[in-house]
PyMOL Python script that loads the backbone (N, CA, C, O; Angstrom):
from pymol import cmd

cmd.read_pdbstr("""\
ATOM      1  N   UNK A   1      -2.660 -14.795  -9.152  1.00  0.00           N
ATOM      2  CA  UNK A   1      -2.325 -14.664  -8.072  1.00  0.00           C
ATOM      3  C   UNK A   1      -3.782 -13.279  -7.544  1.00  0.00           C
ATOM      4  O   UNK A   1      -4.478 -12.480  -8.170  1.00  0.00           O
ATOM      5  N   UNK A   2      -3.551 -13.834  -5.494  1.00  0.00           N
ATOM      6  CA  UNK A   2      -5.167 -12.925  -5.599  1.00  0.00           C
ATOM      7  C   UNK A   2      -4.869 -11.741  -5.232  1.00  0.00           C
ATOM      8  O   UNK A   2      -3.839 -11.509  -4.600  1.00  0.00           O
ATOM      9  N   UNK A   3      -5.563 -10.995  -5.510  1.00  0.00           N
ATOM     10  CA  UNK A   3      -5.439  -9.258  -4.827  1.00  0.00           C
ATOM     11  C   UNK A   3      -6.701  -8.640  -4.587  1.00  0.00           C
ATOM     12  O   UNK A   3      -7.811  -8.586  -5.117  1.00  0.00           O
ATOM     13  N   UNK A   4      -6.006  -8.119  -3.415  1.00  0.00           N
ATOM     14  CA  UNK A   4      -6.991  -7.314  -2.077  1.00  0.00           C
ATOM     15  C   UNK A   4      -6.629  -6.528  -2.046  1.00  0.00           C
ATOM     16  O   UNK A   4      -5.422  -6.300  -1.967  1.00  0.00           O
ATOM     17  N   UNK A   5      -8.045  -5.257  -2.123  1.00  0.00           N
ATOM     18  CA  UNK A   5      -7.497  -4.343  -1.721  1.00  0.00           C
ATOM     19  C   UNK A   5      -8.366  -3.372  -0.333  1.00  0.00           C
ATOM     20  O   UNK A   5      -9.584  -3.300  -0.173  1.00  0.00           O
ATOM     21  N   UNK A   6      -7.099  -2.608   0.668  1.00  0.00           N
ATOM     22  CA  UNK A   6      -7.440  -2.835   2.148  1.00  0.00           C
ATOM     23  C   UNK A   6      -7.435  -0.744   2.339  1.00  0.00           C
ATOM     24  O   UNK A   6      -6.869  -0.186   1.399  1.00  0.00           O
ATOM     25  N   UNK A   7      -7.842  -0.080   3.116  1.00  0.00           N
ATOM     26  CA  UNK A   7      -8.257   0.726   2.958  1.00  0.00           C
ATOM     27  C   UNK A   7      -7.046   1.630   4.118  1.00  0.00           C
ATOM     28  O   UNK A   7      -6.757   1.093   5.187  1.00  0.00           O
ATOM     29  N   UNK A   8      -6.505   2.848   3.777  1.00  0.00           N
ATOM     30  CA  UNK A   8      -6.428   3.342   4.981  1.00  0.00           C
ATOM     31  C   UNK A   8      -6.616   4.838   5.906  1.00  0.00           C
ATOM     32  O   UNK A   8      -5.954   5.671   5.285  1.00  0.00           O
ATOM     33  N   UNK A   9      -7.093   5.341   6.830  1.00  0.00           N
ATOM     34  CA  UNK A   9      -7.188   6.372   6.432  1.00  0.00           C
ATOM     35  C   UNK A   9      -5.783   7.797   6.744  1.00  0.00           C
ATOM     36  O   UNK A   9      -5.430   8.707   7.494  1.00  0.00           O
ATOM     37  N   UNK A  10      -5.633   7.438   6.153  1.00  0.00           N
ATOM     38  CA  UNK A  10      -4.512   8.860   5.981  1.00  0.00           C
ATOM     39  C   UNK A  10      -3.037   8.204   5.244  1.00  0.00           C
ATOM     40  O   UNK A  10      -2.664   7.031   5.246  1.00  0.00           O
ATOM     41  N   UNK A  11      -2.208   9.701   4.483  1.00  0.00           N
ATOM     42  CA  UNK A  11      -0.873   9.520   4.218  1.00  0.00           C
ATOM     43  C   UNK A  11      -0.259   9.010   5.385  1.00  0.00           C
ATOM     44  O   UNK A  11      -0.778   8.029   5.918  1.00  0.00           O
ATOM     45  N   UNK A  12       0.416   9.344   5.706  1.00  0.00           N
ATOM     46  CA  UNK A  12       0.557   8.165   6.907  1.00  0.00           C
ATOM     47  C   UNK A  12       1.060   7.663   7.590  1.00  0.00           C
ATOM     48  O   UNK A  12       2.177   7.741   8.101  1.00  0.00           O
ATOM     49  N   UNK A  13      -0.367   6.620   7.732  1.00  0.00           N
ATOM     50  CA  UNK A  13      -0.732   5.478   7.616  1.00  0.00           C
ATOM     51  C   UNK A  13      -0.483   4.397   6.668  1.00  0.00           C
ATOM     52  O   UNK A  13      -0.224   3.199   6.781  1.00  0.00           O
ATOM     53  N   UNK A  14      -0.695   5.461   5.394  1.00  0.00           N
ATOM     54  CA  UNK A  14       0.311   4.504   4.137  1.00  0.00           C
ATOM     55  C   UNK A  14       1.844   4.674   4.317  1.00  0.00           C
ATOM     56  O   UNK A  14       2.270   3.520   4.272  1.00  0.00           O
ATOM     57  N   UNK A  15       2.413   5.131   4.415  1.00  0.00           N
ATOM     58  CA  UNK A  15       4.347   5.851   4.962  1.00  0.00           C
ATOM     59  C   UNK A  15       4.368   4.593   5.377  1.00  0.00           C
ATOM     60  O   UNK A  15       4.963   3.834   4.612  1.00  0.00           O
ATOM     61  N   UNK A  16       3.559   3.740   7.092  1.00  0.00           N
ATOM     62  CA  UNK A  16       3.933   3.125   7.593  1.00  0.00           C
ATOM     63  C   UNK A  16       4.071   2.142   7.158  1.00  0.00           C
ATOM     64  O   UNK A  16       5.048   1.399   7.252  1.00  0.00           O
ATOM     65  N   UNK A  17       2.893   1.959   6.495  1.00  0.00           N
ATOM     66  CA  UNK A  17       2.936   0.160   5.475  1.00  0.00           C
ATOM     67  C   UNK A  17       4.252   0.130   4.847  1.00  0.00           C
ATOM     68  O   UNK A  17       5.012  -0.835   4.769  1.00  0.00           O
ATOM     69  N   UNK A  18       4.416   1.290   4.419  1.00  0.00           N
ATOM     70  CA  UNK A  18       5.176   1.000   2.888  1.00  0.00           C
ATOM     71  C   UNK A  18       6.826   0.738   3.633  1.00  0.00           C
ATOM     72  O   UNK A  18       7.612   0.220   2.840  1.00  0.00           O
ATOM     73  N   UNK A  19       7.430   1.048   5.097  1.00  0.00           N
ATOM     74  CA  UNK A  19       8.271   1.351   5.721  1.00  0.00           C
ATOM     75  C   UNK A  19       8.028   0.074   6.248  1.00  0.00           C
ATOM     76  O   UNK A  19       9.117  -0.332   6.654  1.00  0.00           O
ATOM     77  N   UNK A  20       6.873  -1.047   6.518  1.00  0.00           N
ATOM     78  CA  UNK A  20       7.029  -2.211   6.882  1.00  0.00           C
ATOM     79  C   UNK A  20       7.351  -2.872   5.922  1.00  0.00           C
ATOM     80  O   UNK A  20       8.193  -3.770   5.941  1.00  0.00           O
ATOM     81  N   UNK A  21       6.456  -2.354   4.577  1.00  0.00           N
ATOM     82  CA  UNK A  21       7.264  -3.942   3.857  1.00  0.00           C
ATOM     83  C   UNK A  21       8.282  -3.330   3.345  1.00  0.00           C
ATOM     84  O   UNK A  21       8.317  -3.843   2.226  1.00  0.00           O
ATOM     85  N   UNK A  22       9.170  -2.558   3.389  1.00  0.00           N
ATOM     86  CA  UNK A  22      10.762  -3.184   3.085  1.00  0.00           C
ATOM     87  C   UNK A  22      11.113  -3.342   4.533  1.00  0.00           C
ATOM     88  O   UNK A  22      12.024  -4.152   4.701  1.00  0.00           O
ATOM     89  N   UNK A  23      10.578  -2.716   5.777  1.00  0.00           N
ATOM     90  CA  UNK A  23      11.445  -4.067   6.687  1.00  0.00           C
ATOM     91  C   UNK A  23      11.532  -5.344   6.847  1.00  0.00           C
ATOM     92  O   UNK A  23      12.221  -6.043   7.590  1.00  0.00           O
ATOM     93  N   UNK A  24      10.232  -5.716   5.542  1.00  0.00           N
ATOM     94  CA  UNK A  24      10.216  -7.484   5.138  1.00  0.00           C
ATOM     95  C   UNK A  24      10.488  -7.648   4.711  1.00  0.00           C
ATOM     96  O   UNK A  24      10.706  -8.844   4.524  1.00  0.00           O
ATOM     97  N   UNK A  25      10.927  -6.642   3.838  1.00  0.00           N
ATOM     98  CA  UNK A  25      11.609  -7.431   2.221  1.00  0.00           C
ATOM     99  C   UNK A  25      10.923  -7.362   1.359  1.00  0.00           C
ATOM    100  O   UNK A  25      11.547  -7.654   0.339  1.00  0.00           O
ATOM    101  N   UNK A  26       9.913  -7.125   1.159  1.00  0.00           N
ATOM    102  CA  UNK A  26       8.744  -6.832   0.793  1.00  0.00           C
ATOM    103  C   UNK A  26       8.725  -5.786  -1.034  1.00  0.00           C
ATOM    104  O   UNK A  26       8.837  -4.592  -1.313  1.00  0.00           O
ATOM    105  N   UNK A  27       8.494  -7.250  -1.982  1.00  0.00           N
ATOM    106  CA  UNK A  27       8.533  -5.454  -3.769  1.00  0.00           C
ATOM    107  C   UNK A  27       7.556  -5.334  -2.978  1.00  0.00           C
ATOM    108  O   UNK A  27       6.986  -6.018  -2.127  1.00  0.00           O
ATOM    109  N   UNK A  28       7.430  -3.728  -3.696  1.00  0.00           N
ATOM    110  CA  UNK A  28       6.235  -2.654  -3.434  1.00  0.00           C
ATOM    111  C   UNK A  28       6.864  -1.351  -4.063  1.00  0.00           C
ATOM    112  O   UNK A  28       7.997  -0.870  -4.022  1.00  0.00           O
ATOM    113  N   UNK A  29       5.226  -0.823  -4.891  1.00  0.00           N
ATOM    114  CA  UNK A  29       5.147   0.332  -5.293  1.00  0.00           C
ATOM    115  C   UNK A  29       4.712   1.104  -4.630  1.00  0.00           C
ATOM    116  O   UNK A  29       3.837   0.839  -3.806  1.00  0.00           O
ATOM    117  N   UNK A  30       5.122   2.077  -4.779  1.00  0.00           N
ATOM    118  CA  UNK A  30       4.228   3.646  -4.222  1.00  0.00           C
ATOM    119  C   UNK A  30       4.043   4.714  -4.829  1.00  0.00           C
ATOM    120  O   UNK A  30       4.749   5.720  -4.764  1.00  0.00           O
ATOM    121  N   UNK A  31       2.826   4.512  -5.618  1.00  0.00           N
ATOM    122  CA  UNK A  31       1.602   5.584  -6.306  1.00  0.00           C
ATOM    123  C   UNK A  31       1.415   6.695  -6.108  1.00  0.00           C
ATOM    124  O   UNK A  31       0.566   7.179  -5.360  1.00  0.00           O
ATOM    125  N   UNK A  32       2.371   7.360  -6.907  1.00  0.00           N
ATOM    126  CA  UNK A  32       1.747   9.190  -6.896  1.00  0.00           C
ATOM    127  C   UNK A  32       0.558   9.465  -8.116  1.00  0.00           C
ATOM    128  O   UNK A  32       0.574   9.653  -9.332  1.00  0.00           O
ATOM    129  N   UNK A  33       0.012   9.415  -7.549  1.00  0.00           N
ATOM    130  CA  UNK A  33      -1.530  10.829  -8.808  1.00  0.00           C
ATOM    131  C   UNK A  33      -0.808  11.282  -9.787  1.00  0.00           C
ATOM    132  O   UNK A  33       0.351  10.888  -9.660  1.00  0.00           O
ATOM    133  N   UNK A  34      -0.977  11.988 -10.784  1.00  0.00           N
ATOM    134  CA  UNK A  34      -0.012  12.837 -11.908  1.00  0.00           C
ATOM    135  C   UNK A  34      -0.772  13.671 -11.976  1.00  0.00           C
ATOM    136  O   UNK A  34      -0.553  14.382 -12.957  1.00  0.00           O
ATOM    137  N   UNK A  35      -1.924  14.083 -11.185  1.00  0.00           N
ATOM    138  CA  UNK A  35      -2.477  15.111 -10.905  1.00  0.00           C
ATOM    139  C   UNK A  35      -3.500  15.940 -12.157  1.00  0.00           C
ATOM    140  O   UNK A  35      -3.679  17.146 -12.330  1.00  0.00           O
ATOM    141  N   UNK A  36      -4.222  14.387 -13.133  1.00  0.00           N
ATOM    142  CA  UNK A  36      -4.841  14.959 -14.025  1.00  0.00           C
ATOM    143  C   UNK A  36      -6.303  14.812 -13.947  1.00  0.00           C
ATOM    144  O   UNK A  36      -7.004  14.789 -14.958  1.00  0.00           O
ATOM    145  N   UNK A  37      -6.787  14.708 -12.698  1.00  0.00           N
ATOM    146  CA  UNK A  37      -8.384  14.702 -12.355  1.00  0.00           C
ATOM    147  C   UNK A  37      -8.238  15.277 -11.247  1.00  0.00           C
ATOM    148  O   UNK A  37      -7.196  15.931 -11.284  1.00  0.00           O
ATOM    149  N   UNK A  38      -8.904  15.395  -9.995  1.00  0.00           N
ATOM    150  CA  UNK A  38      -8.998  15.902  -8.583  1.00  0.00           C
ATOM    151  C   UNK A  38      -8.373  15.927  -8.225  1.00  0.00           C
ATOM    152  O   UNK A  38      -8.563  16.974  -7.606  1.00  0.00           O
ATOM    153  N   UNK A  39      -7.209  15.528  -7.866  1.00  0.00           N
ATOM    154  CA  UNK A  39      -6.187  14.933  -6.974  1.00  0.00           C
ATOM    155  C   UNK A  39      -5.040  15.601  -7.823  1.00  0.00           C
ATOM    156  O   UNK A  39      -4.974  15.264  -9.005  1.00  0.00           O
ATOM    157  N   UNK A  40      -3.955  16.691  -7.246  1.00  0.00           N
ATOM    158  CA  UNK A  40      -3.214  17.667  -7.262  1.00  0.00           C
ATOM    159  C   UNK A  40      -2.107  16.516  -7.086  1.00  0.00           C
ATOM    160  O   UNK A  40      -1.993  15.766  -6.117  1.00  0.00           O
ATOM    161  N   UNK A  41      -0.813  16.574  -8.985  1.00  0.00           N
ATOM    162  CA  UNK A  41       0.615  16.257  -8.827  1.00  0.00           C
ATOM    163  C   UNK A  41       0.657  16.000  -7.538  1.00  0.00           C
ATOM    164  O   UNK A  41       0.347  16.626  -6.525  1.00  0.00           O
ATOM    165  N   UNK A  42       1.271  14.558  -7.851  1.00  0.00           N
ATOM    166  CA  UNK A  42       2.218  14.191  -6.258  1.00  0.00           C
ATOM    167  C   UNK A  42       1.317  13.284  -5.350  1.00  0.00           C
ATOM    168  O   UNK A  42       1.507  12.089  -5.123  1.00  0.00           O
ATOM    169  N   UNK A  43       0.780  13.699  -5.097  1.00  0.00           N
ATOM    170  CA  UNK A  43      -0.857  12.904  -4.375  1.00  0.00           C
ATOM    171  C   UNK A  43      -0.561  11.202  -4.325  1.00  0.00           C
ATOM    172  O   UNK A  43      -0.925  10.379  -5.165  1.00  0.00           O
ATOM    173  N   UNK A  44       0.232  10.948  -3.039  1.00  0.00           N
ATOM    174  CA  UNK A  44       0.496   9.405  -2.597  1.00  0.00           C
ATOM    175  C   UNK A  44      -1.027   9.194  -3.088  1.00  0.00           C
ATOM    176  O   UNK A  44      -1.790  10.157  -3.011  1.00  0.00           O
ATOM    177  N   UNK A  45      -1.541   7.818  -3.647  1.00  0.00           N
ATOM    178  CA  UNK A  45      -3.059   7.458  -4.092  1.00  0.00           C
ATOM    179  C   UNK A  45      -2.630   6.172  -3.336  1.00  0.00           C
ATOM    180  O   UNK A  45      -3.110   6.010  -2.213  1.00  0.00           O
ATOM    181  N   UNK A  46      -1.741   5.202  -3.853  1.00  0.00           N
ATOM    182  CA  UNK A  46      -2.139   3.617  -3.639  1.00  0.00           C
ATOM    183  C   UNK A  46      -0.449   2.661  -3.338  1.00  0.00           C
ATOM    184  O   UNK A  46       0.495   3.210  -3.906  1.00  0.00           O
ATOM    185  N   UNK A  47      -0.154   1.624  -2.695  1.00  0.00           N
ATOM    186  CA  UNK A  47       0.368   1.512  -2.317  1.00  0.00           C
ATOM    187  C   UNK A  47       0.551  -0.052  -2.328  1.00  0.00           C
ATOM    188  O   UNK A  47      -0.077  -0.733  -1.517  1.00  0.00           O
ATOM    189  N   UNK A  48       1.472  -0.670  -3.312  1.00  0.00           N
ATOM    190  CA  UNK A  48       1.149  -2.092  -4.282  1.00  0.00           C
ATOM    191  C   UNK A  48       2.142  -2.594  -3.529  1.00  0.00           C
ATOM    192  O   UNK A  48       3.267  -2.101  -3.446  1.00  0.00           O
ATOM    193  N   UNK A  49       1.714  -3.681  -2.909  1.00  0.00           N
ATOM    194  CA  UNK A  49       2.479  -4.935  -2.132  1.00  0.00           C
ATOM    195  C   UNK A  49       2.166  -6.001  -2.504  1.00  0.00           C
ATOM    196  O   UNK A  49       0.985  -6.347  -2.494  1.00  0.00           O
ATOM    197  N   UNK A  50       3.598  -7.151  -3.118  1.00  0.00           N
ATOM    198  CA  UNK A  50       3.966  -8.535  -3.359  1.00  0.00           C
ATOM    199  C   UNK A  50       4.362  -7.940  -4.835  1.00  0.00           C
ATOM    200  O   UNK A  50       4.577  -6.843  -5.351  1.00  0.00           O
ATOM    201  N   UNK A  51       4.328  -9.353  -5.210  1.00  0.00           N
ATOM    202  CA  UNK A  51       4.038 -10.820  -5.039  1.00  0.00           C
ATOM    203  C   UNK A  51       4.632 -11.095  -3.927  1.00  0.00           C
ATOM    204  O   UNK A  51       5.821 -10.776  -3.935  1.00  0.00           O
ATOM    205  N   UNK A  52       4.144 -11.709  -2.680  1.00  0.00           N
ATOM    206  CA  UNK A  52       5.410 -12.940  -1.915  1.00  0.00           C
ATOM    207  C   UNK A  52       4.248 -13.373  -1.110  1.00  0.00           C
ATOM    208  O   UNK A  52       3.259 -12.727  -1.457  1.00  0.00           O
ATOM    209  N   UNK A  53       3.922 -14.430   0.067  1.00  0.00           N
ATOM    210  CA  UNK A  53       3.874 -14.816   0.522  1.00  0.00           C
ATOM    211  C   UNK A  53       2.574 -14.847   1.317  1.00  0.00           C
ATOM    212  O   UNK A  53       2.884 -14.567   2.475  1.00  0.00           O
ATOM    213  N   UNK A  54       0.881 -15.119   1.204  1.00  0.00           N
ATOM    214  CA  UNK A  54       0.318 -14.035   1.523  1.00  0.00           C
ATOM    215  C   UNK A  54       0.555 -13.548   3.543  1.00  0.00           C
ATOM    216  O   UNK A  54       0.217 -12.498   4.089  1.00  0.00           O
ATOM    217  N   UNK A  55       1.342 -14.976   4.272  1.00  0.00           N
ATOM    218  CA  UNK A  55       1.688 -14.627   5.282  1.00  0.00           C
ATOM    219  C   UNK A  55       2.277 -14.086   5.557  1.00  0.00           C
ATOM    220  O   UNK A  55       2.163 -13.520   6.644  1.00  0.00           O
ATOM    221  N   UNK A  56       3.269 -13.908   4.772  1.00  0.00           N
ATOM    222  CA  UNK A  56       4.003 -12.189   4.974  1.00  0.00           C
ATOM    223  C   UNK A  56       3.323 -10.822   5.047  1.00  0.00           C
ATOM    224  O   UNK A  56       3.223  -9.875   5.828  1.00  0.00           O
ATOM    225  N   UNK A  57       2.771 -11.327   3.437  1.00  0.00           N
ATOM    226  CA  UNK A  57       1.906  -9.692   3.583  1.00  0.00           C
ATOM    227  C   UNK A  57       0.670  -9.426   4.056  1.00  0.00           C
ATOM    228  O   UNK A  57       0.144  -8.337   3.827  1.00  0.00           O
ATOM    229  N   UNK A  58      -0.092 -10.619   4.947  1.00  0.00           N
ATOM    230  CA  UNK A  58      -0.877 -10.720   6.621  1.00  0.00           C
ATOM    231  C   UNK A  58       0.173  -9.685   7.693  1.00  0.00           C
ATOM    232  O   UNK A  58      -0.286  -8.772   8.379  1.00  0.00           O
ATOM    233  N   UNK A  59       1.448 -10.019   7.651  1.00  0.00           N
ATOM    234  CA  UNK A  59       2.232  -9.727   8.669  1.00  0.00           C
ATOM    235  C   UNK A  59       2.240  -8.105   8.259  1.00  0.00           C
ATOM    236  O   UNK A  59       2.742  -7.245   8.984  1.00  0.00           O
ATOM    237  N   UNK A  60       1.496  -7.791   6.767  1.00  0.00           N
ATOM    238  CA  UNK A  60       1.733  -6.071   7.640  1.00  0.00           C
ATOM    239  C   UNK A  60       0.271  -4.991   7.389  1.00  0.00           C
ATOM    240  O   UNK A  60      -0.095  -3.863   7.722  1.00  0.00           O
ATOM    241  N   UNK A  61      -0.238  -6.157   6.589  1.00  0.00           N
ATOM    242  CA  UNK A  61      -1.301  -6.046   6.209  1.00  0.00           C
ATOM    243  C   UNK A  61      -2.954  -6.214   6.445  1.00  0.00           C
ATOM    244  O   UNK A  61      -4.020  -5.693   6.116  1.00  0.00           O
ATOM    245  N   UNK A  62      -2.386  -7.357   7.283  1.00  0.00           N
ATOM    246  CA  UNK A  62      -3.908  -8.615   8.221  1.00  0.00           C
ATOM    247  C   UNK A  62      -4.867  -7.114   9.071  1.00  0.00           C
ATOM    248  O   UNK A  62      -5.813  -6.970   8.297  1.00  0.00           O
ATOM    249  N   UNK A  63      -4.967  -6.472   9.745  1.00  0.00           N
ATOM    250  CA  UNK A  63      -5.616  -5.779   9.954  1.00  0.00           C
ATOM    251  C   UNK A  63      -6.182  -4.731  10.088  1.00  0.00           C
ATOM    252  O   UNK A  63      -6.667  -4.196  11.085  1.00  0.00           O
ATOM    253  N   UNK A  64      -6.117  -4.426   9.042  1.00  0.00           N
ATOM    254  CA  UNK A  64      -6.635  -3.594   8.200  1.00  0.00           C
ATOM    255  C   UNK A  64      -8.422  -4.422   7.222  1.00  0.00           C
ATOM    256  O   UNK A  64      -8.790  -5.581   7.033  1.00  0.00           O
ATOM    257  N   UNK A  65      -9.033  -3.034   6.867  1.00  0.00           N
ATOM    258  CA  UNK A  65     -10.191  -3.310   6.163  1.00  0.00           C
ATOM    259  C   UNK A  65      -9.976  -3.526   5.175  1.00  0.00           C
ATOM    260  O   UNK A  65      -9.154  -3.007   4.419  1.00  0.00           O
ATOM    261  N   UNK A  66     -11.074  -4.778   4.931  1.00  0.00           N
ATOM    262  CA  UNK A  66     -11.169  -4.614   3.131  1.00  0.00           C
ATOM    263  C   UNK A  66     -12.029  -3.196   2.913  1.00  0.00           C
ATOM    264  O   UNK A  66     -13.007  -2.748   3.511  1.00  0.00           O
ATOM    265  N   UNK A  67     -11.021  -2.544   1.485  1.00  0.00           N
ATOM    266  CA  UNK A  67     -12.341  -1.736   0.496  1.00  0.00           C
ATOM    267  C   UNK A  67     -13.693  -2.224   0.032  1.00  0.00           C
ATOM    268  O   UNK A  67     -14.420  -1.488  -0.634  1.00  0.00           O
TER     269      UNK A  67
END
""", "prot")
cmd.dss("prot")
cmd.show_as("cartoon", "prot")
cmd.util.cbc("prot")
cmd.orient("prot")
């Protein structure tokens, strides 16, 4: 399956994408850092969305810049 990485500018934007994933019934996972490196424990670092049809995921992520 195809995998694409896109970029957001804030945690708020990432959480909004999660809300959109929920509203579109998309499977997703919000990843929080364990704090073993530079980031404080609990820092949200990644939102994985899918698997799902590309068209549906694009409705949520289509206007984001590729990483």
